C-alpha positions in Angstrom: -51.3 36.5 57.7 -49.2 39.7 56.9 -46.3 38.1 58.7 -46.9 34.2 56.7 -46.8 36.3 53.5 -44.0 38.3 54.1 -41.6 34.4 55.5 -43.1 33.5 51.8 -41.8 35.5 50.2 -38.0 35.6 51.6 -38.8 31.8 51.1 -38.5 32.7 46.9 -35.6 34.8 47.7 -33.8 32.3 48.9 -34.8 29.5 46.4 -33.9 32.7 43.5 -30.4 33.4 44.7 -29.5 29.8 45.6 -30.3 28.7 41.5 -28.7 31.9 40.3 -25.8 30.8 42.0 -26.3 26.5 41.1 -26.0 27.8 37.5 -23.1 30.3 37.7 -21.2 26.9 39.6 -22.9 25.1 36.4 -21.7 27.0 33.7 -17.6 28.1 35.6 -17.5 23.8 35.5 -18.6 24.3 31.4 -15.5 26.8 31.1 -13.7 24.6 33.6 -13.5 21.6 31.3 -13.7 23.1 28.9 -10.5 24.5 28.7 -9.1 21.1 29.5 -10.5 19.4 26.5 -8.7 22.7 24.8 -5.9 22.2 27.0 -5.5 18.3 26.2 -6.5 18.2 22.7 -3.8 20.4 21.9 -1.4 18.8 23.7 -2.6 15.2 21.4 -1.8 17.2 18.8 1.6 18.8 19.7 1.6 15.0 20.2 0.5 14.1 16.9 3.6 17.1 14.9 6.1 15.0 17.3 5.7 11.9 15.7 5.1 12.5 13.0 8.3 14.8 13.0 10.2 11.9 14.7 9.3 9.5 11.5 11.1 12.2 9.3 13.5 12.9 11.4 14.2 8.9 11.5 13.7 8.6 7.8 17.9 9.4 8.1 19.8 9.4 4.7 23.5 8.9 4.9 24.8 12.9 3.7 27.5 12.8 1.1 31.2 13.7 2.0 31.7 17.8 1.0 33.9 16.7 -2.1 30.8 14.5 -2.8 27.7 17.5 -2.5 26.8 18.9 -5.0 26.8 15.6 -7.7 23.5 14.5 -9.4 22.7 10.9 -8.8 19.6 8.3 -9.1 18.8 5.1 -6.8 17.3 2.7 -8.9 16.2 -0.8 -7.4 15.1 -2.8 -9.9 13.3 -6.4 -9.2 12.6 -8.7 -12.0 8.7 -10.2 -12.5 7.9 -12.4 -15.1 11.0 -12.3 -16.9 11.8 -15.4 -19.3 15.0 -17.3 -17.2 15.7 -19.9 -20.9 14.6 -22.7 -18.6 11.9 -24.3 -20.5 10.3 -25.9 -16.9 10.4 -22.3 -15.6 9.4 -20.3 -18.0 6.4 -22.5 -18.7 5.1 -21.5 -14.9 5.7 -17.8 -15.2 2.5 -16.8 -16.9 0.3 -19.2 -15.5 -2.3 -17.1 -13.0 -0.9 -19.1 -9.8 3.0 -17.9 -10.8 1.7 -14.5 -11.3 -0.7 -14.7 -7.7 1.7 -16.2 -5.6 4.0 -13.9 -7.1 2.3 -11.3 -5.8 2.0 -12.2 -2.8 5.0 -12.7 -1.9 7.0 -9.2 -3.4 4.3 -7.9 -1.1 4.7 -9.8 1.9 9.1 -10.2 2.1 10.0 -7.2 -0.7 8.3 -4.5 -0.2 8.3 -4.2 4.0 12.5 -4.3 3.8 11.9 -1.6 1.2 9.2 0.3 2.7 11.5 -0.2 6.5 14.8 1.7 4.8 16.2 4.5 7.0 16.2 6.0 4.4 14.1 5.9 1.7 15.6 8.5 -1.6 15.4 5.5 -4.0 13.1 4.2 -7.0 11.9 1.2 -7.0 11.2 -0.7 -10.8 9.6 -3.5 -11.0 10.7 -4.5 -14.8 8.7 -6.8 -16.7 9.6 -9.5 -19.0 7.7 -8.5 -22.3 4.9 -11.1 -22.4 3.8 -9.9 -19.1 0.7 -7.5 -19.1 1.0 -4.5 -16.9 -2.5 -4.3 -16.3 -3.3 -7.1 -14.7 -0.1 -6.7 -12.5 -0.8 -3.4 -11.6 -4.4 -4.3 -10.5 -3.4 -6.5 -8.1 -0.4 -4.2 -6.1 -1.7 -1.2 -5.7 1.9 1.0 -5.4 -0.1 4.0 -3.9 0.5 2.1 -0.4 4.6 2.4 -0.4 5.9 6.1 0.7 9.3 5.8 -1.5 8.4 6.5 -5.4 8.2 3.6 -7.8 7.7 3.0 -11.6 6.9 -0.5 -14.1 9.0 -0.3 -16.4 9.3 -3.8 -19.5 12.9 -4.9 -19.9 13.3 -3.7 -23.4 12.6 0.3 -22.1 14.3 0.2 -19.2 17.9 1.4 -20.8 15.6 4.5 -22.5 13.2 4.6 -19.8 17.0 5.8 -17.4 18.5 7.8 -20.3 14.9 9.5 -20.9 14.4 10.9 -17.4 17.6 11.1 -15.7 20.1 12.0 -18.6 21.4 14.6 -17.3 23.4 12.9 -13.9 26.7 12.7 -12.8 26.1 8.9 -10.6 23.6 6.0 -11.5 23.4 3.7 -9.4 21.8 0.5 -9.9 20.3 -2.5 -7.9 18.9 -5.3 -8.4 17.1 -7.3 -6.0 14.6 -10.6 -7.3 11.3 -10.4 -5.6 11.2 -13.3 -3.0 14.4 -11.2 -1.1 14.4 -10.1 1.5 16.8 -6.9 2.3 17.9 -5.1 5.9 17.0 -1.9 7.2 20.0 0.6 6.5 21.3 -1.6 3.1 20.0 2.2 1.4 23.1 4.3 3.3 24.8 1.6 2.4 25.0 2.2 -1.3 25.1 5.7 -0.6 28.4 5.6 1.4 30.0 3.9 -1.6 29.0 7.6 -3.1 32.5 8.3 -5.2 33.1 10.6 -7.7 36.6 9.7 -8.2 35.8 6.4 -9.5 34.5 5.3 -12.7 32.5 2.3 -11.8 31.7 0.5 -8.4 30.2 -2.9 -6.7 29.0 -3.8 -3.9 26.4 -6.1 -2.2 26.0 -8.9 0.3 27.5 -12.0 0.9 25.7 -13.0 4.1 21.8 -13.5 4.7 19.1 -15.9 5.3 17.5 -18.5 4.2 13.3 -18.5 4.6 11.4 -21.7 4.4 7.5 -20.5 4.8 6.3 -24.1 4.8 8.8 -24.7 7.7 8.2 -21.2 9.1 12.2 -21.4 9.9 15.0 -19.8 9.1 17.8 -21.3 7.6 22.1 -19.3 7.2 22.8 -19.1 3.6 26.4 -18.1 3.2 26.6 -22.1 5.0 25.0 -23.4 1.9 27.5 -22.7 -0.1 31.0 -23.8 2.5 31.4 -20.9 3.9 32.9 -19.3 -0.2 30.1 -16.3 0.1 29.7 -17.1 -3.9 25.9 -15.1 -4.5 24.4 -11.5 -3.3 22.1 -9.5 -2.6 21.2 -6.8 -3.4 23.8 -6.4 -5.4 25.2 -2.4 -7.0 26.3 -1.2 -10.2 27.4 2.3 -8.9 28.5 4.1 -12.4 29.5 7.3 -12.6 28.3 8.9 -16.0 31.0 11.6 -16.5 33.8 8.6 -16.6 32.6 5.9 -18.3 31.1 5.7 -22.2 27.8 3.5 -21.5 24.7 3.8 -19.6 25.1 0.6 -18.3 22.8 -1.1 -15.3 23.6 -4.3 -12.9 21.5 -6.0 -15.2 24.3 -5.4 -18.2 26.9 -7.6 -15.7 25.0 -11.1 -16.0 23.9 -13.6 -13.3 24.0 -12.6 -9.9 26.5 -15.4 -9.5 29.5 -13.6 -12.0 28.5 -9.9 -11.7 32.1 -10.0 -9.9 33.1 -11.8 -13.1 31.4 -10.2 -15.1 32.6 -6.6 -14.4 36.2 -7.3 -13.7 36.6 -9.0 -16.9 34.9 -6.3 -19.0 35.3 -2.5 -17.6 37.4 -1.6 -20.2 34.7 -1.6 -22.9 33.6 1.2 -20.6 36.5 3.4 -21.5 38.3 2.3 -18.4 41.8 1.5 -19.3 42.8 0.7 -15.1 41.7 1.2 -11.8 43.7 2.0 -8.9 41.4 0.0 -6.5 39.8 -2.4 -6.1 36.0 -2.5 -8.0 34.2 -4.3 -6.0 32.8 -5.1 -2.5 30.7 -7.4 -0.9 29.9 -7.6 2.6 29.9 -11.0 4.9 30.2 -9.3 8.2 26.4 -10.1 9.3 23.3 -11.3 7.7 22.0 -8.2 6.0 19.3 -10.4 4.0 16.5 -12.8 3.5 16.3 -15.3 0.6 12.1 -17.0 0.7 12.5 -20.0 -0.6 8.2 -20.9 -1.4 6.5 -22.5 -4.2 7.8 -21.5 -6.9 11.5 -20.6 -5.8 13.7 -21.3 -9.1 12.7 -23.6 -11.8 12.6 -27.0 -8.9 10.0 -27.1 -6.9 11.2 -25.7 -3.7 10.6 -28.4 -1.1 13.9 -30.2 -3.6 16.4 -27.4 -2.4 15.9 -27.5 1.0 20.0 -28.0 2.7 18.9 -30.5 4.3 23.0 -30.7 5.9 22.2 -27.4 8.4 20.5 -26.7 11.2 17.1 -24.2 11.7 18.9 -20.8 13.6 17.3 -18.5 15.5 17.0 -14.7 12.7 16.3 -11.6 15.0 14.1 -10.3 12.6 12.7 -7.2 14.0 15.8 -6.2 14.0 16.5 -7.2 10.3 14.1 -4.5 10.0 14.9 -1.4 12.2 12.5 -2.3 15.7 
């Protein structure tokens, strides 16, 4: 009897010891897993921070030369929208609901992503509205907070006052025009910055070579070919104005239609208080395809299908490279 009780007690003692051992092992395992999880979380956090830093690093702006490093400048990229053109058919269309909604769709699908992809985002995008436009209605269709660059909506009649009131202490004023149905390649803002020169009172920069994109066909055509290699038109035209040497605050839109901007500038530069220029004040690049001109319903005053370049053939276009990817 005593012997049986003794064996039972020994068995219970062994069982209790085993249970304690299992608990300790579970605790050790839990601690180990916690450490591993903490390590992985820390690793993931570091990865996120690293990626975020890379994004900031990749958002590079061309550094001005030491000669120009202290100058104050602003780059305004201006897109006209719902502005009457003096064309009866077109002016009748632009204030219809269909035109406005389609215009905002095109702007959000093509232009704004190309601005968002800019390697340098040191600019302010201005949506310039015609006098009859409803700013609140336009704002209801586009959320400017969705984009990382600065933006404003300004009426055409208020543009000059907007510039003088907000940027009256500048050395250099850069204004660039781009329409709502255009896209620009990823390093265009940097290209303009490279042209800043405190010794030049005026300078004009733009691109002659790009592509047509026809939405209905989902095909690209060589834009330059359609103008017989003359490079008549230009997109992303930038006027770089030295406010210390020019007696007026003008924008690129003050030089008229984009097909005549170069001629207009050369004709009227003396009216800015500039006697002579010892350099060519224009630089329109045609080395590679730098822009996309989107053809869609309401493009111009005519149905866009009548303006397809029938003499041209569709081309292959590297869209990823265009966006810097």
